[in-house]
N, C-alpha and C positions, 0 to 999 in steps of 0.2 A: 100689726100686719095689715096691709091693704092689698087689693088684687094686683096692683103694680109690683109690690114686693115679691109676691109669688111668681109672677111672670119673669122678673129679673133673676130670681134664683134659678128658675127653670132654664132660662137662656144661658146663664153662666154654666150650669151643669152640662148643657148640650155642647157649648162652644169651648169651655175650659177657662174662659176669661171674658171680661167685658169692660167697656168704657162708657161714660155717660152718652157720648155721641152714638155709639153702637146701639145702646138701649133705645135711644130716640129714633134711630132709623129702622131697627130690626123688629121691635115689638109692635103689636097691634094696639097698644094702649094709648097711643098719641101723647106720650109724655115728652115734654121739652127736655133739652139737655140739662137745663138747670134743675128741673123736677127729678130727673133720673139721678143726677148727682146727689141731691138732697136725700133721696131714698137709699142710694148706695151708702152714704155716710151713716144713715140710721141703721142700716143692715150691718155695717162695719161696727158701729158702737155696740150693737147687741151680740156681736160675735158670729153672725151668719156668713159674712164675707170678710175678706182680708185683702190688703194691698201688699203685693209681693215686694214693691219698691216704696220705701218711705216717702210720703209726699206725692207719690205718683197718682195717675188717674186710672190705672188698670186695677181691676178688682177680680179676685178669684173666690171660689166657693170655699168657705172654711168648714171644718169638721162639723160644727153645729149646724151649718146650712145643709150639709149632706144628710145629717140626722133628721132635720126638719122635713126635707123632701122625701125621705124614706118613711116618714110617718112615725119615727121614733122619738120625736121631740114636739111637744105642744108649746108653741111660742108664748101663748097667753099665760101658761102656768110656770114655765121654766126660765123665761128670759126677763131680765130687768128692763123696765122702761128706760129708753135712752135719755141721757142728760141733755136737755135743750141747749145748755151753754156749750156743750162739746160739739154741737152741730155748726157753730159759727166758724 
């Protein structure tokens, strides 16, 4: 987890969904669309966010993401590191 990941999760929680371009425009982290998409894919791989439409670019908060934001889940202890090959 990096600071951008937490900001992304918080943004999705407040808005209900996000796309990489929304993260780029709306967060104060100055993340490019590409960087936002990379982080969203990692968050998806770890089960913190999910895509409601297969292959789409819209992401929603998953149950694990909600648990993380509520302080019920320690990402470092409970989530597997994402597979770099899955990120391509």
